[in-house]
C-alpha positions in Angstrom: -1.2 42.9 18.7 0.7 39.8 20.2 -1.2 40.0 23.6 -4.6 40.2 21.6 -3.6 37.1 19.4 -2.5 35.3 22.9 -6.1 35.7 24.4 -8.0 34.9 20.8 -6.1 31.7 20.9 -6.7 30.9 24.8 -10.2 31.6 23.6 -10.6 29.0 20.9 -8.4 26.6 23.0 -10.7 26.6 26.3 -14.3 26.7 24.1 -12.8 23.8 21.7 -11.9 22.0 25.3 -15.1 22.3 26.7 -16.8 21.4 23.6 -14.6 17.9 22.7 -16.1 15.3 24.6 -13.9 12.0 24.6 -15.5 8.5 24.4 -17.1 7.5 27.0 -15.4 5.2 30.0 -17.9 2.4 29.4 -17.4 2.2 26.4 -13.3 2.0 25.5 -11.9 -1.2 24.4 -12.4 -3.9 22.3 -15.6 -5.2 20.8 -16.4 -8.4 18.0 -19.2 -8.0 15.7 -21.4 -10.9 16.9 -24.8 -11.2 15.5 -27.1 -9.3 12.8 -30.3 -8.6 14.5 -34.0 -9.4 13.5 -35.5 -5.8 12.5 -37.9 -4.8 9.9 -36.3 -2.4 8.0 -35.7 -1.3 4.8 -31.7 -1.3 4.4 -29.0 0.2 1.5 -27.2 -3.2 2.2 -28.0 -6.8 1.2 -26.9 -10.0 3.2 -23.0 -10.3 1.6 -22.9 -7.0 2.6 -24.1 -7.2 6.5 -22.1 -10.8 6.7 -18.8 -9.4 6.0 -19.1 -7.8 9.2 -19.7 -10.6 11.4 -16.5 -11.4 13.7 -14.9 -8.2 12.8 -13.2 -5.8 15.6 -14.2 -2.5 16.8 -11.3 -0.8 19.1 -12.8 2.3 21.5 -10.4 4.5 23.3 -10.4 7.8 25.3 -9.6 9.6 21.9 -10.1 7.3 18.9 -12.4 4.7 17.7 -10.9 1.8 15.0 -12.8 -0.4 12.7 -10.5 -2.5 10.7 -8.2 0.1 9.1 -10.4 2.6 9.2 -8.8 5.0 12.1 -10.7 8.1 13.6 -8.1 10.1 15.9 -9.6 12.6 18.1 -13.2 12.6 17.3 -16.1 14.5 17.9 -17.9 12.6 20.5 -21.5 13.2 21.6 -23.3 11.3 24.4 -27.1 11.5 24.8 -29.8 9.4 26.3 -32.7 8.1 24.0 -35.6 6.6 25.5 -37.4 3.8 24.1 -40.7 5.8 22.1 -38.0 8.4 20.6 -35.8 5.8 19.7 -38.8 3.8 17.8 -40.3 7.0 16.4 -37.1 7.9 15.0 -36.0 4.9 13.2 -39.4 3.3 12.3 -41.7 4.8 9.4 -41.9 4.8 5.8 -41.7 0.9 5.5 -39.2 0.2 8.4 -40.7 -0.9 11.9 -37.4 -1.4 14.9 -38.0 -0.7 18.9 -35.8 -1.6 21.4 -37.2 -5.0 22.4 -36.0 -6.4 18.7 -32.7 -5.4 19.4 -32.5 -6.8 22.7 -32.1 -3.8 24.5 -34.5 -4.2 27.9 -34.4 -0.8 29.6 -36.8 1.9 28.8 -33.9 4.2 27.4 -30.1 3.5 26.4 -27.0 5.9 26.0 -26.0 6.6 22.4 -22.8 7.5 21.4 -22.1 9.4 18.2 -18.7 9.8 16.4 -18.3 12.2 14.1 -15.9 11.3 11.4 -15.1 12.4 7.6 -17.2 10.1 5.4 -16.0 6.4 4.7 -16.6 4.2 1.6 -16.8 0.5 2.9 -19.2 -0.4 0.6 -20.3 2.2 -1.6 -23.5 2.1 0.3 -23.2 4.5 3.1 -20.4 6.9 3.9 -20.5 5.4 8.0 -18.4 3.1 9.8 -19.6 0.5 12.1 -19.8 1.6 15.4 -19.7 5.1 14.5 -23.2 5.2 16.4 -23.9 2.9 19.1 -26.3 2.1 21.8 -25.0 1.2 24.8 -27.2 -1.8 26.0 -25.1 -3.0 29.1 -21.3 -3.4 30.6 -20.6 -6.3 27.3 -23.0 -5.1 24.6 -23.5 -2.7 22.5 -26.3 -2.4 19.5 -25.6 -0.3 15.8 -26.4 -0.4 13.1 -25.1 0.3 9.1 -27.1 0.9 6.3 -30.2 0.3 8.4 -28.9 -3.2 9.4 -28.4 -3.8 13.0 -25.8 -5.6 14.9 -25.0 -6.8 18.1 -20.7 -6.7 19.5 -19.7 -7.9 22.6 -17.1 -6.8 24.6 -13.5 -8.6 24.5 -10.6 -8.7 27.2 -10.6 -8.6 31.0 -13.7 -6.2 31.4 -16.1 -9.1 29.9 -15.6 -11.8 33.3 -17.0 -8.7 35.8 -20.0 -9.3 37.3 -22.7 -6.8 36.8 
């Protein structure tokens, strides 16, 4: 009986280890929310809530994600590549329009990193945590939305000074 339990435990450990993905290296580090991006979207936030994010810090490590005092450890991370046309189709509609061009993403595709977490109460209008679903624009810039308001964050620290 104990041998069967050991085999089951090893299988579960192996499966969860394969399914789990760490935060990608090119996202790890500290980021500062610098500006609100122009997009023609319908949002559940007003100016006051959106401006509150400006200047705040987001930090990613291999196995954690933090915005202000909201810390997610050992998150479930999903990394995908999204094409510009796919992004526009998925994020526009019902009175909203947004595309890579409006967000300053000049490439035809971008890496998207989604971090799963328990619902958070940031303003009462959303369960998102700023930075839990980002598009990597380049080595030093990420784009994300909260409540359908788009933000740009810039990398802080030593990696910022590297040339592209």
